[in-house]
N, C-alpha and C positions, 0 to 999 in steps of 0.2 A: 700559567697552568689553569687558573680559574676560567679564563676565556675559552679554553678548549673544552672544558666541561660544560659550560653554558652553551657553546655551539652544538655539542653532541646532544644535549638535552633538547635544544630547539629543533634539531633535526628529528629526534624521536617524537616530539609533540606534533610536528608538521606531518610526519609519516602516519601517526595515529589518526590525525584529523582527516587525512586523505582516505585512509582505510574506512573510517566511520562514514565519511561522505559517500563512499562507494556502496557500503552496506545499506545506508539509508536510501540511496537512489534505487538500489535493487529491490528493497522492500516496497518502496512506493510503486515501482513498476509492476511487481507481482500483485500488489493489492489492487492496482488499477485493472490488471488482467482479470482478477477475480470478480470485480464489479462488472466487467464486460460479459464474463461467462454467466454470472447470475442474471443479468438483464436478458441475455439470450434464452436462458432456461425459463425465465418468467414468460417470455413471449411464446415459447413452445407450449407451456402449460395453459396459456389462455384458450387454446383451441382443443385441448386434450380432455378426455373424460376418463373417469375411473372405471373399474370393472362393473360397478353398479350403475353406470351410465350417467352419473352426476358429473357436472363440469368441475374442473380443477382450478377454477379462477380464484378461489379462496387461497389456495396454496401459492398461486402466482402472485397474489397480493403480499403474502408473507415474504416471499422471496424478493419482491421489489422493495419492501420496507428494509429488509436486511441489506440489500444492495445499496440503498441510500445511506445507511449507517456506515457501511464499509467505505463508501465513497468519501465520507468525511474523514476517515482514517488516512486516506491519501494526503489530504491537506495537512493533517496533523503531522504526518511523517515528513512531508516537505518542509514544514515549519521548523523542524528540528535539525534540518541540514544547515551547515554553516553558510553564512552569507559569503559572496565572492570576496568581500573586503577583509574577511577574517584571516 
């Protein structure tokens, strides 16, 4: 009987690990999409001007900086995914 319980527990652990891996993969993908969107927005703002006629390049720089920070989150998320050998 103990071996049956160990087998069930092992299956639950593996199922939880697969679910976690899927969630982490989805989070990494969404974060990467956010980086792409922010980079595009920064590019659009490079040539845009506010109502007062001033260029919005300062805002574009802020968005680029945030994009770089978020980009590093993709790596952090990927590093928390289980390795194939686990």
